[in-house]
C-alpha positions in Angstrom: -21.3 70.9 -65.5 -23.8 68.8 -64.1 -21.1 65.9 -65.2 -18.5 67.2 -63.3 -19.9 68.3 -60.0 -21.3 64.5 -60.1 -17.6 63.2 -60.4 -16.6 65.4 -57.8 -19.4 63.7 -55.4 -18.7 60.2 -55.8 -14.8 61.0 -55.6 -15.4 63.2 -52.4 -17.6 60.1 -50.8 -15.8 57.4 -52.0 -11.9 59.6 -50.2 -14.5 59.7 -47.1 -15.8 56.1 -47.3 -12.3 55.0 -47.6 -11.1 56.5 -45.3 -13.5 56.1 -42.1 -12.6 52.4 -43.0 -9.4 52.9 -42.9 -9.6 54.0 -39.1 -11.4 51.2 -38.4 -8.2 49.1 -39.1 -6.3 48.3 -36.2 -2.9 49.3 -35.9 -0.6 46.4 -36.7 2.4 47.5 -35.3 0.5 48.0 -32.2 -0.1 43.8 -32.3 1.8 41.0 -30.9 3.2 39.4 -34.3 3.0 35.9 -34.6 6.0 33.7 -33.4 9.3 33.6 -36.2 11.3 30.3 -35.8 14.3 31.8 -37.4 15.2 35.5 -36.6 19.2 37.1 -37.3 19.4 36.7 -33.5 18.1 33.9 -31.9 17.0 33.5 -28.4 19.7 32.3 -25.9 19.7 31.3 -22.2 21.1 34.2 -19.7 25.3 32.2 -19.9 24.8 29.9 -23.5 23.8 26.5 -24.4 25.8 24.5 -21.8 24.5 26.4 -19.4 20.8 25.9 -20.2 21.8 21.9 -20.3 23.6 22.3 -16.6 20.0 24.1 -15.6 18.1 21.5 -16.5 20.5 18.5 -15.5 19.6 20.2 -11.8 16.1 20.5 -12.2 14.8 17.7 -14.2 14.1 14.9 -11.9 13.9 11.0 -13.7 10.3 10.0 -12.9 10.6 6.8 -10.8 8.2 5.0 -13.0 9.8 5.8 -16.1 13.4 4.8 -13.9 12.1 1.6 -12.7 10.8 0.6 -16.3 14.0 1.7 -17.9 12.2 4.1 -20.0 15.2 6.4 -22.3 15.0 8.7 -24.7 14.4 12.2 -25.9 11.5 14.9 -24.9 11.1 17.6 -27.3 10.0 21.1 -25.9 9.0 23.9 -28.0 7.9 26.8 -27.0 7.7 31.0 -27.3 10.3 32.9 -26.1 8.6 36.3 -25.9 9.9 39.6 -26.0 10.7 40.2 -23.0 11.9 36.8 -22.3 9.7 35.3 -20.5 9.0 31.4 -21.9 4.7 30.8 -23.3 3.1 28.1 -25.1 5.5 25.4 -23.8 4.7 22.2 -25.5 5.7 18.4 -25.9 6.5 18.1 -30.0 8.1 14.6 -29.4 7.0 12.4 -26.6 8.4 9.7 -25.0 6.7 8.3 -21.7 4.0 9.8 -20.1 6.0 11.0 -16.7 8.9 12.0 -18.5 7.3 14.0 -20.9 5.5 16.2 -18.1 8.7 16.1 -16.2 10.9 17.8 -19.3 7.9 20.5 -19.9 7.8 21.0 -16.1 11.9 22.1 -16.0 11.6 23.5 -19.1 8.9 26.0 -18.5 10.3 26.8 -15.1 14.1 28.4 -16.7 14.5 31.9 -15.8 13.7 34.9 -18.5 16.1 33.7 -21.6 17.9 36.7 -24.2 14.7 37.3 -26.7 15.7 36.8 -30.9 16.1 39.9 -32.6 15.5 41.3 -35.8 16.6 44.6 -37.2 18.3 44.8 -33.7 14.5 44.4 -32.4 13.5 41.6 -30.2 10.5 39.1 -31.7 8.2 36.6 -30.5 10.6 33.1 -31.4 10.1 29.7 -31.1 12.6 27.8 -29.5 13.0 23.9 -29.5 14.9 22.3 -26.8 15.9 18.5 -26.5 15.4 17.0 -22.9 17.1 13.2 -23.0 16.6 10.8 -20.0 19.1 8.3 -20.0 20.2 5.6 -17.1 24.0 5.3 -16.1 24.6 2.2 -15.1 
């Protein structure tokens, strides 16, 4: 009988220890998951892409130094669309000219809340990239 008691005791200690350890693990369903690059439904600016570019055209001002030096090209801005539609973590992924980079980032991050991306019908955090072009029309 002694060996059976030892086995039961060891089993009870092991299970109790495992159960205690499991309580220390954070509930991952409550944690913010890292942003995704692709979702079933991608995030969208209210009104769609045409509305987004119209907004950026109104909001972004061509930096005078860049205009005087005839700097043209595209800045690529990346940001996270949060579950509530806020834009966070904006950064310049492909720069053009320092003043253009700053203005493009400012303009993009000033956009109103977006419609968040969704997976299985639930909002998720999602990366998104927007190209901002600087062109001089003669």
